Backbone bond lengths (Angstrom), bond angles and torsions (degrees), N, CA, C in turn:
res aa  C-N    CA-C-N  psi(-1)  N-CA   C-N-CA  omega(-1)  CA-C   N-CA-C  phi
1 M - - - 1.461 - - 1.525 110.20 -
2 E 1.329 117.25 149.02 1.456 122.21 177.55 1.534 110.25 -65.49
3 Q 1.323 114.63 163.68 1.450 120.48 176.05 1.534 109.93 -60.61
4 V 1.326 115.44 148.50 1.458 120.32 178.43 1.528 108.89 -78.68
5 R 1.314 116.53 135.94 1.463 120.96 177.95 1.529 109.02 -83.00
6 A 1.322 116.24 129.69 1.466 120.96 179.22 1.522 110.15 -65.75
7 K 1.315 116.18 135.07 1.461 121.79 -177.40 1.529 109.47 -109.07
8 K 1.310 114.99 122.74 1.462 120.90 -174.98 1.522 111.61 -62.09
9 H 1.334 117.62 -39.69 1.466 119.97 -175.97 1.528 112.31 -68.18
10 L 1.336 116.88 -17.05 1.467 120.70 176.50 1.530 111.64 -97.89
11 G 1.336 115.89 0.77 1.466 119.80 179.76 1.511 112.85 66.32
12 Q 1.331 117.50 32.46 1.462 120.67 -175.18 1.529 112.25 -82.96
13 H 1.333 115.41 129.18 1.462 123.66 171.02 1.521 104.75 -137.91
14 F 1.320 117.51 107.45 1.461 120.89 -173.52 1.529 111.44 -81.41
15 L 1.316 116.22 123.95 1.450 122.92 178.71 1.531 109.45 -68.52
16 K 1.351 116.28 132.84 1.466 120.97 -178.92 1.523 112.51 -107.63
17 D 1.302 117.18 -17.71 1.469 121.51 -173.70 1.529 110.69 -87.33
18 E 1.329 116.22 110.34 1.468 121.68 -176.48 1.535 112.12 -64.50
19 S 1.340 117.04 -36.04 1.462 119.44 -177.43 1.518 111.14 -66.27
20 I 1.337 116.92 -36.09 1.467 120.21 177.26 1.520 110.11 -67.71
21 A 1.329 116.61 -42.12 1.467 120.56 177.94 1.527 110.29 -58.89
22 K 1.339 116.10 -43.71 1.465 120.06 179.70 1.529 110.94 -64.37
23 N 1.343 116.90 -40.49 1.464 120.07 179.41 1.529 111.89 -64.18
24 I 1.332 116.74 -37.06 1.469 119.86 176.82 1.525 109.90 -65.20
25 A 1.336 115.98 -45.12 1.473 120.31 179.04 1.522 110.98 -60.84
26 D 1.335 116.81 -36.46 1.465 121.27 -178.08 1.529 113.20 -78.10
27 S 1.330 117.14 -6.63 1.466 119.69 -175.49 1.524 113.21 -75.22
28 L 1.314 117.63 -18.66 1.465 121.12 177.85 1.527 110.29 -88.05
29 S 1.323 116.36 156.13 1.471 120.10 -178.90 1.522 112.43 -88.20
30 Y 1.345 117.08 -22.71 1.472 123.16 -177.47 1.519 110.73 58.24
31 S 1.320 115.20 36.71 1.461 121.54 -179.08 1.523 109.67 -126.35
32 G 1.329 116.69 134.28 1.455 120.78 176.84 1.511 113.89 91.88
33 Y 1.308 117.34 4.01 1.465 122.41 177.26 1.523 108.23 -157.11
34 S 1.320 116.40 156.86 1.467 119.99 -177.64 1.525 112.63 -114.12
35 K 1.345 116.47 -2.30 1.463 119.74 -177.08 1.528 110.17 -131.43
36 I 1.328 114.94 151.49 1.456 121.05 179.76 1.521 108.47 -138.26
37 L 1.319 115.97 144.09 1.464 121.46 178.68 1.521 108.96 -119.02
38 E 1.339 115.14 122.79 1.461 119.86 173.56 1.520 108.78 -98.19
39 I 1.313 116.37 130.28 1.463 121.94 178.72 1.520 109.14 -97.21
40 G 1.321 117.13 127.51 1.465 122.07 176.14 1.514 114.21 64.55
41 P 1.328 119.21 58.58 1.467 121.31 -176.57 1.531 115.10 -69.48
42 G 1.330 117.14 -19.12 1.468 118.86 -179.99 1.516 111.14 60.64
43 M 1.338 116.18 -118.31 1.462 120.52 179.65 1.529 112.83 -99.36
44 G 1.327 116.94 12.96 1.461 119.83 169.39 1.510 117.23 85.55
45 V 1.338 118.20 21.59 1.468 118.81 -179.44 1.533 111.29 -63.31
46 L 1.322 118.12 -35.48 1.457 122.24 175.08 1.525 111.21 -85.42
47 T 1.314 115.31 -35.56 1.474 121.67 -175.94 1.516 112.14 -55.43
48 K 1.328 117.29 -42.10 1.473 120.59 -176.09 1.517 111.91 -58.72
49 Y 1.345 116.65 -33.31 1.467 120.26 179.38 1.527 111.21 -80.57
50 L 1.318 116.95 -30.72 1.462 120.19 176.26 1.522 110.93 -66.63
51 L 1.317 115.87 -35.40 1.467 120.23 -179.08 1.524 112.59 -67.45
52 E 1.322 116.67 -15.20 1.470 120.95 177.60 1.527 112.10 -85.35
53 K 1.333 115.89 -10.97 1.457 120.84 -175.32 1.534 111.27 -83.09
54 P 1.343 116.85 163.88 1.468 120.44 -176.43 1.527 113.71 -81.64
55 T 1.320 117.01 27.26 1.461 121.68 179.08 1.523 109.00 -122.47
56 E 1.312 115.01 163.65 1.462 121.27 177.59 1.532 107.79 -88.59
57 T 1.330 116.43 121.97 1.459 121.42 -174.42 1.524 111.76 -97.34
58 F 1.337 114.63 128.09 1.464 122.59 171.52 1.524 107.15 -116.95
59 V 1.326 116.36 150.87 1.464 119.77 176.40 1.523 108.49 -130.19
60 I 1.335 115.73 148.59 1.458 120.78 175.73 1.519 107.82 -125.10
61 E 1.319 116.39 125.44 1.461 121.86 -171.78 1.526 110.18 -141.64
62 I 1.327 116.15 125.66 1.462 121.34 -178.63 1.530 112.49 -84.96
63 D 1.345 116.21 -23.08 1.469 121.33 -176.30 1.533 110.61 -81.71
64 R 1.317 116.09 116.71 1.476 120.79 -176.82 1.527 112.30 -62.43
65 D 1.340 117.82 -37.31 1.467 120.21 179.28 1.526 110.75 -63.01
66 S 1.333 116.17 -40.16 1.468 120.13 178.19 1.522 111.14 -66.33
67 V 1.328 116.99 -37.86 1.467 121.06 178.11 1.520 110.37 -60.75
68 V 1.327 116.67 -44.52 1.476 120.80 178.16 1.528 109.95 -61.97
69 Y 1.324 116.01 -44.02 1.473 120.97 -179.72 1.529 110.32 -60.84
70 L 1.317 117.19 -46.49 1.465 121.39 -178.78 1.529 111.31 -64.03
71 N 1.315 116.40 -42.64 1.465 120.18 178.26 1.524 111.52 -60.69
72 T 1.336 115.70 -35.72 1.466 120.78 -177.83 1.523 112.05 -76.68
73 N 1.340 116.19 -39.95 1.456 120.14 -170.73 1.534 115.08 -100.12
74 Y 1.323 116.90 -14.28 1.470 119.84 -178.18 1.532 110.06 -129.62
75 P 1.337 116.11 76.01 1.472 119.08 179.93 1.525 112.55 -60.05
76 Q 1.349 116.96 -20.76 1.475 120.54 178.88 1.527 111.42 -64.41
77 L 1.339 116.19 -18.52 1.463 120.49 -178.15 1.532 112.76 -91.51
78 A 1.307 117.35 6.95 1.466 120.52 -178.37 1.531 110.34 -53.47
79 G 1.332 115.80 124.42 1.459 121.34 -179.80 1.516 113.93 80.50
80 K 1.343 117.53 1.21 1.464 120.78 -176.51 1.524 112.22 -121.93
81 I 1.327 116.64 12.52 1.457 121.35 176.10 1.522 108.41 -100.93
82 I 1.320 115.99 116.40 1.463 121.48 -179.11 1.528 107.31 -97.83
83 S 1.312 116.45 108.60 1.465 121.23 -176.77 1.527 109.38 -89.35
84 E 1.342 114.94 73.66 1.462 121.23 -173.77 1.526 110.53 -147.07
85 D 1.325 115.26 171.02 1.459 123.34 173.31 1.526 107.92 -86.08
86 F 1.325 117.88 116.80 1.466 121.29 -177.43 1.521 112.62 -53.29
87 L 1.325 116.52 -39.67 1.464 119.90 -174.84 1.528 112.60 -69.32
88 K 1.318 116.85 -23.46 1.467 120.77 -176.86 1.528 113.19 -105.26
89 Y 1.313 117.33 -14.95 1.465 121.00 -171.69 1.530 111.87 -84.99
90 D 1.329 115.60 139.09 1.458 121.95 176.77 1.525 108.47 -84.28
91 L 1.313 116.86 104.05 1.466 121.18 -176.03 1.522 112.43 -69.60
92 G 1.325 116.63 -14.10 1.458 119.47 175.67 1.516 112.22 -61.60
93 A 1.335 116.56 -23.32 1.458 120.83 179.04 1.524 111.36 -65.45
94 V 1.331 117.11 -24.68 1.468 121.63 -179.56 1.525 111.57 -104.45
95 F 1.335 116.46 -44.73 1.463 120.24 -171.45 1.526 114.27 -102.28
96 G 1.340 116.97 -9.60 1.455 118.40 -176.63 1.515 109.50 56.57
97 Q 1.337 116.96 -126.45 1.467 121.84 177.69 1.531 112.11 -104.30
98 E 1.347 116.77 9.31 1.463 120.93 -177.29 1.525 111.79 -71.25
99 P 1.340 117.23 149.11 1.469 119.74 173.90 1.527 111.05 -73.68
100 F 1.314 116.14 147.73 1.471 121.01 175.94 1.521 108.33 -154.43
101 A 1.321 116.08 152.41 1.460 121.52 176.83 1.522 108.94 -95.26
102 I 1.333 115.75 157.30 1.463 121.89 177.30 1.520 108.52 -120.49
103 I 1.334 115.65 138.56 1.458 121.35 -179.95 1.518 108.63 -146.95
104 G 1.328 117.05 159.42 1.454 117.86 175.72 1.520 114.05 166.32
105 N 1.309 114.53 165.60 1.456 123.31 167.34 1.520 103.86 -99.79
106 F 1.329 116.38 91.47 1.458 121.46 -164.01 1.532 112.96 -77.83
107 P 1.337 117.01 137.59 1.467 119.55 174.19 1.525 109.52 -59.53
108 Y 1.319 116.79 129.75 1.458 120.34 -175.58 1.524 112.49 -58.90
109 N 1.339 115.88 -34.34 1.470 118.64 -172.26 1.524 113.57 -72.26
110 I 1.337 118.37 -12.61 1.470 120.12 178.48 1.528 112.49 -129.02
111 S 1.332 117.34 10.76 1.470 119.66 -171.91 1.528 112.78 -62.97
112 T 1.335 117.24 -39.18 1.463 119.94 178.74 1.518 110.70 -65.22
113 Q 1.327 117.01 -40.55 1.464 120.92 178.38 1.520 111.30 -64.94
114 I 1.327 116.49 -33.83 1.469 120.67 176.61 1.529 109.90 -61.52
115 V 1.327 116.27 -44.07 1.468 120.07 179.78 1.525 111.04 -63.14
116 F 1.326 116.61 -43.18 1.471 118.92 -179.78 1.532 111.54 -64.15
117 K 1.332 117.09 -37.15 1.470 118.67 177.80 1.524 109.94 -68.86
118 M 1.320 117.07 -39.20 1.454 120.47 176.91 1.528 110.80 -60.59
119 L 1.342 116.40 -41.85 1.467 119.80 179.11 1.523 111.55 -62.86
120 A 1.328 116.26 -35.47 1.467 120.06 177.86 1.524 111.07 -66.24
121 M 1.357 117.01 -23.07 1.470 122.26 -179.81 1.524 111.25 -107.22
122 R 1.328 117.49 22.28 1.466 120.97 -172.25 1.523 113.96 -58.23
123 N 1.312 117.97 -25.33 1.466 120.04 177.86 1.529 111.83 -63.52
124 Q 1.351 116.51 -23.50 1.461 120.79 -177.78 1.519 114.09 -108.06
125 V 1.320 117.49 -8.19 1.478 119.87 -173.18 1.525 110.63 -115.61
126 P 1.345 117.67 92.83 1.460 120.39 -179.32 1.528 113.68 -76.42
127 E 1.346 116.95 -23.15 1.466 120.47 179.75 1.522 110.63 -140.87
128 F 1.319 114.37 149.93 1.466 121.49 -178.35 1.520 106.10 -149.74
129 S 1.314 116.84 129.73 1.456 119.40 -178.64 1.513 109.67 -146.96
130 G 1.341 116.54 146.25 1.453 117.01 177.29 1.503 114.44 166.72
131 M 1.329 114.30 -174.98 1.455 122.48 -173.98 1.521 111.58 -108.31
132 F 1.326 114.51 132.90 1.455 123.65 179.42 1.527 108.84 -127.20
133 Q 1.318 116.07 171.21 1.453 119.19 163.43 1.524 106.58 -57.38
134 K 1.325 117.40 137.58 1.466 121.91 -171.56 1.529 112.48 -52.68
135 E 1.318 117.42 -45.26 1.469 118.97 -175.73 1.532 111.52 -68.03
136 V 1.329 117.89 -28.88 1.468 120.84 177.36 1.526 109.69 -72.34
137 A 1.335 116.51 -43.95 1.468 120.23 177.66 1.520 110.53 -60.06
138 E 1.336 116.74 -41.76 1.459 120.48 179.29 1.530 110.92 -65.94
139 R 1.331 116.31 -38.64 1.464 120.57 -179.46 1.527 110.74 -63.71
140 I 1.318 117.29 -41.19 1.466 121.39 -179.81 1.524 110.53 -62.05
141 C 1.332 116.71 -37.05 1.467 121.32 -175.60 1.527 113.55 -93.28
142 E 1.330 117.73 -3.62 1.470 121.99 -174.13 1.529 112.43 -66.49
143 K 1.335 114.54 149.60 1.456 120.49 176.67 1.526 109.90 -100.27
144 K 1.325 116.58 168.57 1.466 121.03 -175.60 1.528 111.91 -61.70
145 G 1.327 114.44 156.37 1.454 119.96 173.68 1.514 115.45 98.87
146 T 1.329 118.08 2.93 1.464 120.94 179.86 1.524 110.36 -121.39
147 K 1.322 114.89 164.94 1.466 120.07 -179.73 1.519 112.40 -70.12
148 T 1.330 117.41 -25.41 1.469 120.22 -177.94 1.529 112.90 -85.80
149 Y 1.331 117.03 -14.94 1.469 122.01 176.52 1.527 108.11 -68.46
150 G 1.335 115.85 125.86 1.459 118.13 -175.23 1.518 113.01 -158.55
151 I 1.316 115.33 -154.43 1.467 122.06 -175.99 1.527 111.35 -55.03
152 L 1.340 116.22 -49.91 1.470 120.31 -178.87 1.521 111.38 -59.66
153 S 1.331 116.30 -41.83 1.466 121.00 -179.02 1.523 110.74 -60.63
154 V 1.330 116.50 -51.82 1.463 121.31 -174.35 1.528 111.69 -67.26
155 L 1.329 116.72 -48.74 1.462 119.33 -176.04 1.529 111.90 -66.21
156 T 1.324 116.91 -38.24 1.461 119.18 178.82 1.524 110.93 -69.25
157 Q 1.328 116.28 -47.55 1.463 119.88 -175.39 1.526 113.20 -74.26
158 A 1.320 117.23 -11.24 1.467 119.60 174.23 1.525 110.56 -65.83
159 F 1.337 115.54 -30.45 1.466 119.80 -173.93 1.525 114.02 -117.86
160 Y 1.331 117.03 -17.34 1.467 121.27 -174.79 1.524 111.60 -131.86
161 E 1.328 115.73 148.96 1.465 122.01 167.49 1.518 105.87 -82.54
162 A 1.331 116.96 119.97 1.466 121.54 -175.19 1.523 110.28 -105.01
163 E 1.329 115.32 130.55 1.464 120.24 -177.78 1.529 109.91 -133.81
164 Y 1.329 115.78 122.87 1.471 121.19 174.58 1.526 106.97 -81.54
165 L 1.329 116.75 122.32 1.470 120.36 -172.48 1.529 113.93 -93.71
166 F 1.332 117.22 -55.88 1.463 118.79 -179.45 1.526 110.74 -163.58
167 T 1.325 114.41 161.05 1.463 122.49 -179.78 1.524 109.82 -98.04
168 V 1.327 116.28 144.63 1.466 122.04 -178.41 1.528 109.42 -121.39
169 S 1.335 115.87 130.03 1.460 121.69 179.28 1.519 111.45 -67.03
170 E 1.320 115.80 149.15 1.467 120.70 177.21 1.523 112.49 -67.85
171 H 1.347 116.96 -15.48 1.464 120.18 -173.22 1.527 114.12 -82.21
172 V 1.328 118.02 -1.82 1.472 119.63 -179.56 1.527 111.82 -100.30
173 F 1.337 115.51 16.33 1.453 120.79 179.26 1.530 110.70 -118.81
174 S 1.314 115.67 156.42 1.459 121.65 172.13 1.529 108.62 -130.31
175 P 1.348 117.53 116.86 1.461 126.92 -11.06 1.524 109.94 -72.04
176 P 1.345 118.08 157.09 1.468 119.62 179.49 1.519 111.36 -70.42
177 P 1.334 117.43 135.16 1.472 119.78 174.26 1.527 109.33 -72.33
178 K 1.309 116.88 172.90 1.467 120.92 -179.27 1.521 112.59 -88.58
179 V 1.324 116.07 -2.87 1.469 120.53 -177.24 1.526 110.30 -132.48
180 K 1.327 115.27 163.08 1.463 119.76 175.49 1.531 109.95 -78.29
181 S 1.310 115.61 162.24 1.459 121.28 179.65 1.524 109.81 -114.54
182 G 1.318 115.31 161.32 1.454 120.81 177.80 1.520 110.23 -136.70
183 V 1.320 116.33 138.78 1.471 121.49 178.97 1.520 108.71 -104.23
184 L 1.325 115.50 132.15 1.464 120.59 178.99 1.515 110.89 -129.04
185 R 1.318 114.34 165.17 1.472 121.05 176.69 1.520 108.48 -132.96
186 L 1.315 116.25 134.44 1.461 122.50 175.09 1.519 108.62 -117.24
187 R 1.337 115.99 127.54 1.463 120.32 175.27 1.515 107.87 -121.67
188 R 1.314 115.12 123.27 1.463 119.75 -174.77 1.528 110.61 -61.58
189 K 1.326 115.04 138.53 1.452 120.67 179.22 1.525 110.06 -66.74
190 E 1.330 114.69 149.89 1.470 119.81 -179.53 1.529 110.26 -58.73
191 N 1.322 115.51 -43.24 1.466 120.08 174.90 1.530 107.49 -110.75
192 Y 1.323 115.63 92.69 1.469 119.70 -174.13 1.531 112.65 -102.87
193 H 1.310 116.75 11.34 1.465 120.36 174.11 1.529 108.10 -96.76
194 L 1.314 116.91 123.61 1.459 120.70 -175.32 1.524 111.48 -79.08
195 P 1.332 117.47 146.61 1.468 121.38 178.37 1.531 111.36 -81.65
196 C 1.316 115.62 46.51 1.462 121.40 178.32 1.526 107.75 -159.29
197 D 1.318 116.75 174.27 1.463 121.84 176.33 1.536 107.42 -68.89
198 E 1.348 117.42 109.65 1.461 120.80 -173.30 1.525 112.48 -66.80
199 K 1.305 117.79 -34.67 1.468 120.56 177.22 1.529 110.21 -64.40
200 L 1.326 116.22 -43.10 1.467 120.68 177.58 1.524 109.99 -66.30
201 F 1.327 117.80 -38.14 1.466 122.25 177.81 1.529 110.48 -56.52
202 F 1.337 116.79 -49.35 1.472 121.27 178.48 1.530 110.04 -57.34
203 A 1.320 116.02 -45.36 1.468 120.72 -176.92 1.533 111.65 -65.70
204 V 1.333 116.95 -42.75 1.465 121.08 -179.59 1.531 110.45 -63.43
205 V 1.334 116.97 -45.09 1.473 120.82 -179.68 1.525 110.50 -61.20
206 K 1.332 116.52 -46.03 1.471 119.78 -178.57 1.529 111.44 -66.37
207 T 1.320 116.81 -41.82 1.467 120.53 -179.95 1.524 110.81 -63.96
208 A 1.321 116.61 -42.18 1.469 120.71 -178.55 1.525 111.15 -63.94
209 F 1.325 117.40 -46.37 1.462 120.25 -176.44 1.526 113.31 -77.39
210 N 1.320 117.21 -18.07 1.466 118.68 176.64 1.529 111.62 -66.77
211 Q 1.329 115.52 -18.64 1.473 120.81 173.74 1.526 107.72 -131.35
212 R 1.304 115.26 59.15 1.463 121.22 -167.80 1.524 113.99 -65.55
213 R 1.322 118.60 -19.21 1.462 119.91 -179.52 1.536 112.16 -82.29
214 K 1.335 115.10 -10.04 1.461 119.18 -179.82 1.525 110.46 -94.96
215 T 1.320 116.26 158.50 1.458 119.85 172.45 1.528 107.85 -72.45
216 L 1.311 115.83 160.06 1.463 120.53 -179.23 1.533 111.45 -61.10
217 R 1.303 116.62 -30.25 1.469 120.33 178.98 1.533 110.38 -58.49
218 N 1.340 116.03 -35.89 1.464 120.35 -179.03 1.529 112.95 -91.32
219 S 1.316 117.41 -37.81 1.465 119.35 -176.29 1.525 112.96 -73.99
220 L 1.335 116.60 -21.99 1.467 120.66 -177.66 1.533 112.69 -105.39
221 K 1.322 116.34 22.99 1.468 120.57 -179.40 1.524 113.24 -57.39
222 T 1.329 116.22 -30.53 1.477 119.81 -177.29 1.522 112.34 -62.69
223 Y 1.335 117.42 -16.53 1.466 120.32 -179.82 1.525 112.35 -86.16
224 Q 1.322 116.55 2.81 1.471 121.62 175.69 1.530 110.97 49.40
225 L 1.314 114.49 58.28 1.456 121.11 -177.96 1.522 110.98 -67.60
226 S 1.301 116.51 142.15 1.469 120.66 177.61 1.528 109.26 -69.84
227 D 1.316 116.57 158.15 1.466 120.54 179.64 1.527 110.76 -60.07
228 N 1.324 116.45 -39.51 1.465 120.01 179.27 1.520 111.68 -62.15
229 L 1.339 115.32 -42.59 1.463 119.23 -178.85 1.524 111.03 -67.00
230 K 1.319 116.63 -39.20 1.467 120.60 -178.65 1.528 112.18 -65.38
231 E 1.320 116.56 -17.11 1.465 120.01 177.49 1.526 112.14 -79.42
232 D 1.335 116.53 -12.36 1.463 120.69 177.73 1.531 108.90 -62.26
233 S 1.319 117.16 134.60 1.472 121.89 -174.09 1.532 113.17 -63.21
234 I 1.339 117.62 -21.31 1.458 119.56 -179.72 1.531 111.08 -61.94
235 F 1.343 116.56 -26.55 1.456 120.42 -177.70 1.532 112.57 -78.83
236 D 1.344 116.27 -5.34 1.465 119.98 173.90 1.527 111.23 -81.21
237 L 1.330 116.26 -11.51 1.462 121.08 -174.81 1.522 112.22 -89.45
238 R 1.330 115.10 160.27 1.461 121.70 170.57 1.518 107.95 -95.80
239 P 1.343 118.46 157.33 1.471 120.07 -172.27 1.525 115.05 -57.36
240 E 1.342 117.62 -35.32 1.470 118.25 -177.27 1.525 112.52 -70.44
241 Q 1.331 117.42 -8.09 1.461 121.54 178.65 1.523 112.77 -89.04
242 L 1.330 117.21 -5.97 1.467 121.31 -176.56 1.524 111.86 -99.93
243 S 1.312 116.14 134.33 1.465 121.36 171.70 1.522 109.22 -77.32
244 V 1.316 116.19 172.01 1.467 120.62 175.65 1.526 109.89 -57.29
245 E 1.324 116.58 -44.20 1.467 121.06 -178.24 1.523 111.21 -62.35
246 Q 1.324 116.61 -37.26 1.463 120.02 178.12 1.524 111.61 -70.11
247 F 1.324 117.20 -33.72 1.467 119.73 175.25 1.529 110.61 -67.10
248 V 1.314 116.70 -35.50 1.469 120.51 175.89 1.532 109.12 -63.60
249 A 1.337 116.50 -46.45 1.463 120.77 179.07 1.523 110.84 -62.31
250 L 1.341 116.34 -40.10 1.463 121.05 177.32 1.525 111.47 -60.86
251 T 1.335 115.76 -42.68 1.465 120.51 178.63 1.516 111.20 -63.06
252 Q 1.323 116.34 -40.12 1.465 120.79 177.97 1.530 110.95 -62.62
253 K 1.305 116.52 -40.69 1.468 121.18 179.82 1.534 110.73 -65.17
254 I 1.340 116.26 -42.68 1.462 120.70 -179.25 1.530 110.32 -67.42
255 A 1.338 116.05 -39.23 1.472 119.56 178.01 1.527 110.25 -63.67
256 A 1.320 116.52 -41.11 1.465 121.02 179.61 1.531 111.90 -67.56
257 N 1.334 114.48 -21.52 1.467 120.70 179.06 1.523 111.46 -75.15
258 G 1.343 115.15 -10.12 1.465 118.80 175.49 1.510 115.51 104.98
259 V 1.362 118.21 19.76 1.480 120.20 178.21 1.517 109.60 -72.97
């Protein structure tokens, strides 16, 4: 079959550099799980290296032309190509409650949503690795105290150790994107259950950063904080000044306040 044509509406940029594909595949440990899911394999430049690993490889691809190409060129994937939209598909239909890793050269236009869905499945995903737009990858791995530190940084790092691995030039893609890319690796923390109400934690982090220029005393008004609680010095801070641990402590304080 002919090469698949990249489709702009799907955010497709096909990686051409084999060494980068191999480095992404090598970024996972392949330990603690027997299955791996690649998101958006396209024509399989990364897939071929995943198939060499000691895990069972599944791929999920929304582009019908790519699905046909993969079926034709990768017979090893027979029965393991999920022709669906990752964001809408119930992965329990394939993996049940089993652990699996996620990897991919992620479409920029849905990469943040991919991370949020992965976080919702964190009980099953011990490792996650892949390529993002460089600034998104940096934001996920950023530490407190910077303008790029935000919701993605806090929520991801609450449950995973985040590591920025390397930068990828725009010139190794077809068609080339307008920005550089960055590859990161997430490894779930040994103790990834927070000592607070996790649903409230997510809500507090999002509410705080939605008004990031305000102090927490003002951005968290909707929680109807008591006067005593508002006197706590943590409420003098802005959200980017708080570490993950401080957000956990903040959530505990708000829960104790009667939310």
